[in-house]
N, C-alpha and C positions, 0 to 999 in steps of 0.2 A: 516365481519370485526368487531372486538369487542374491548372493553376496550379502552386503550390509542390510538389505531389506528383509532378509529372512529373519524370523524370530530366533535370534542366536542362542537363547536359553532353552530352545526346544519347544516352546509354546507355539501351537498353531496360530497363524495370523488372526483367524476369526476369534479365538479365545483371547488373544492379546488385545484386540479391538474391544471386546466386551469388557475386559478388565479395565481398560482405559476409561470407558464410558461410565463404569461404576465409580471411578475415582473422580472424574470431572467431565462434563459435557460442555465443550466450548461453545460460545456464541458463534453462529454460522450464517447469519443473514445481515444485510446492510440496510434494511429499511422498507418503507411502504411501497417502493417502486417495484418490488418483486411481484411477479404475476401470480394469479390464482388459477384454479382449474387444472386442466391437463398439463399445461406447461409448467405451472408451479410444482405439481407433483413430480414431473420428470426431473426438474432441477433439484428438488429435495432428495430424490433417489440418487441422483448423481453426486450430490454433496455428501450423502451418507457413504458412498463408495470412496470419495476423497478422504473423508475423516478416518475411515478404516485404514487406508493406506498410510495416512499421516501418522496414525497411532503406531503402526509397525515401524515406520521410518525413524521415529524418535526412540525406539526401543534399544535396549542394550542388556547384556548379561551382567553388567556392572551397575549396581543400584544407584551410585552417585551419578554416573554418566547418564543413566536413564532419567533420573530426576532433573538434572540440569538441562538435558536436551528437550524434555517435555515441559519445561517451566513456562515458556511463553505460550505454547500451545494450550496448556491448561488455563492460562490467564484469559483465554478467549480471543476475540478478534473478529473482524467483519468477514473474513474469507472472500474479500472483494475479488481477488485475482482468480481463484478457482471458480467462483460463481460466474465471472465473465467468460472464462474458458468454456464452462458448461453451457452457457447461454449461446455462445457463438457456435458450439457444436450442434445445437438444435437445428441448424440449417443443413446438416448432413446426417451422419449416423452417430448420434450422441452416445450410444452404448459401446462404441469401439473401445477396447481396453486402453489404447494409447491416449484417449482423451483424458481418462482419469489420471494416468501416469503423468501426462503433460501438466495437468492442473496441480498435481502434487509437487512436481519439480518447481513450479513457479512459487507456490506457497512456502516450500522449504527454503528457497532462495530468499524470499521476503523475510521469513523468520530469522534466517541467519544474519541478514543485514541489520535487523533490529538489535541483536546481541552486540554487534560491533558499533552501531550508532550510539547505544547507551554508554559504551565505554568512552567514545569520542566526546559525547555531550556531558559526561559525568552525571547521567540521569539517575535519580533515585527511585523513580516509579515508571512502570510501563504497564499500560492497560489496567491501571488501578491497583496493581500489585508491586511489591518490591522488584526492581530490576535485577537481573542476574548478577551484574557487577556489584550492586549494593548488598545483595544477599550473600554472595560468596566473595568474588574478587574480580578485578579486571582480567586477570589471566584466565580464570575459569570461563568468563563470558566470551572472550576472544576465541578460546579453544572450542567452546561449544558451538559458536557460529561456524568455525571451520569444519566441525563434525557434520553440521547440517549441510554445508556446501558439498561435503564428500558424499553424503547420502543422496543428495540431488544428482550428483554426477553419476552415481551408480545406476540410478533409474534412467538417466539420459543415455547410458550405454546401450540400453535395450531399445531406444527409440531411433537409433540410426545416426550416421555421421552428420546429416543435414541439421537434425535437431541439436546435436552437440555444437555445431558451428553457430546456429542461431543463438543458443544460450550463451556461448562464449562472447559473441559480439554484444549481446544484451548486457552481460556482466561487465564488459569493457566500458560500455556507456554508463552503466550505473556507477562504477568506480570513478570514471572520469568526472561525472557530475559531483560526486562526493569530494573529490580533490579540488575541483573548481570552487565549490561552496566553501571548503576549508580555507583556501588561500584568498578568496574574495575577488571582486572585480579588480582588474588591473588598470593602471593609469590609461586614460583614453577610452575605457570601456563604458558603455551605458549601464549603470547598475541595475536598471529595471530589465533590460534585455538579458543581462547576465543572469539575473535571478530566474527568469523564465526559461532560459536555456538550461540552467541547472535542474530545474524541475522536470523538463522534458527528458533529460538523461537519467537523473537520479530516481524519478518516480515513473514517468511516462513510459520509459523503455520496457520495464518489466510488465506493466499493465498491458502494453501493446503485444508483448510476446505471449501473454496469457491468452488473449483472444486469438492470436495467430496459431498457437498450438491447438487450442480447442477446435478451431475451424478446419485447419489443415489435417489433423488426425481424424476428423470426422468425414473427410473426403469432400469438403466444400470446394467448389471450383476456384482456381487461383485468383481471378479478378475480384471475387467476393472476399476471399481471404485478405487480399491487400487492402480493400476498403475497410474491413473490420479491424485490421491492424492499425490503420490510420485513425479510425474512430476511437479505438481504445487508448491511443497515445494522447489524443486531445482530452478525453475523459480523465485520464490519469493525471494530467497537469491540472485540470479543473478540480479534481478531488483534493489535490494537495493545496491548491489555493484556498479551497473551502476549509480545509483543516486549519490553515493559518488564520483565516477570518474568524473561525469558531474560537480560536484561542483568545481573540479580542472581545467578541460579542457575547460569549457564553458567560453565565453567572453561576452555574451550578457545578462546574468541573466535571460534566458528564463524560468528557473525553478521557478521563483518567488522570488529568493533570489540572493544576489550578489555573484559572483564567490569567492571562498575561504572563505566562511562563516565558514565552519568547522575549518579552520586554526585559524581564529580570536577567535573562541570559545574554542580552545584547544581540539577539538574532533579528536582523532587519528583514522582516517579511514585506510583502507587497505594499500594504498601507503605509508602513513606516518609510519605505523607499520613496513612495510618492510624496510623503510629507517632507523628507529630507531634500528631495529634488525640487520642491516648489519654493515659491516666494510669497505665498499668500500671507499677508499680515495677520490674518485671523488664526494662522497656525504657527506663529512665531514661537509661542510658548511650547507648543507641542514639539517643534523642531529642537528647541533647547533641551527638552527632557529626553528625547529618544536618540540624541546624538551619541549616547553611551548607554551601557547597561543601567536599567532603572532599578536600583536595589533598595532604596529607602521606601518604606511602606507608604508614606504620605505622597511622595513623588510618583510612586507606582500607581496608586489610586487615581491621582490627578491625570497621569498620562493615559490610563485606560478610559477615563471619562472623556477626555479630549478626543481620543481616537474614535470612540464610539459615535461621536457626533460630527466627525470631520468630513471634509470634502475628500480627503485622501482615502478614507474607507469607502466612500461612494465610488471613487475611481477604480479601486481594487475590485469592488463588487462588479463593476462594469466589465473589467477584464475577465473575471470569472464567467460572466454571462457570454462573453465573446467566445471563449473556449467551448462552453457547452453548446452554443449555437453552431460553431464550426463542426463539432462532433456530430450533431444532429444532421448537418448537411451531408455527412459521409454516408448516411443511411439511405440516400435516394436509390442506391443500387440494390438494397436489401429487399427481397420480395415482401409485399404487404402481408401482414398477419401478426400473430401474437409475438413472435420474436422481435420484429421491428418495433412493435408497440412497446415492448419491455425495454428495449435499448433506448428508445426515445424517452421513456419515463425515467430512465437513469439520468439522462441529461437534465431533466427537471429536478431530480433528487439532489444532484451535486450542487445545485444553486440554492436549494431551499433547506438542506439538511441542517440540523442544529447540534449534532453530536457524531 
């Protein structure tokens, strides 16, 4: 371990990891789809290695930098991207050191984007805790995200030029998706197609690279790596659609934000886009409400109620199922067994998850 990944205050990496876990042990699974038995144990062992490297990667000799860099990691998270990398690696040599490093790169990249997203969205809460920008400042949040990008790049340098190229192209797609989301659909664009393209770039690209890194660094044959990469992009889009639907249908705020947050912020997710694009008289009042940010409490409650029983929500759920089914179809080339079963279960999970 070299450069920024070394424990710069002289503490051995193992001790740094133990100290981190004494402070906070982040959530590290994403639901009941995870397998039991030998495969589950192997994934748990792999995830422990990822957590240890993540702990070192957010370390610093400067206490404030260490606190800011570890803020979102301490808040928890699903570790969806590392888990997918580790699962794909099970089709080859899952204990290859590069598998862990690739998984850490993807999670650090994801965490860094969250710091930046919260600044852009003026978010006050992330993962049920105060966002970095609300706790400190926008400048601190932006710079902390930049720091995590730097740490990810340092790890990439050990993984070779092809990994650097893949990550650079992934990051280009991620940023392109964010830009396109920010400026919105242009005149003549189909807003729904635009929305789905944004999700593929902004979310699907990094999820796809997670599976690609896991499989390729485990020595999986190229054709299977390609299929797993395509599978993961479809699942990544489905996962984001399900996040957007949960924002509407959940009642307990289990995702760390209040139900209907997107409505208050004027973010047009898939059900709203279907409503705005339609001409169903039964949704006339809904279209009127969601044409702008729904800030009044009474109007917000009404919009949520109408959305939850709307045809537009049904259509959006149908699109979610289509992506999950397409992802499942990519698994035909995966050898039968526990890994393929777990990946298929993930397709079910993204459709049925509630948080």
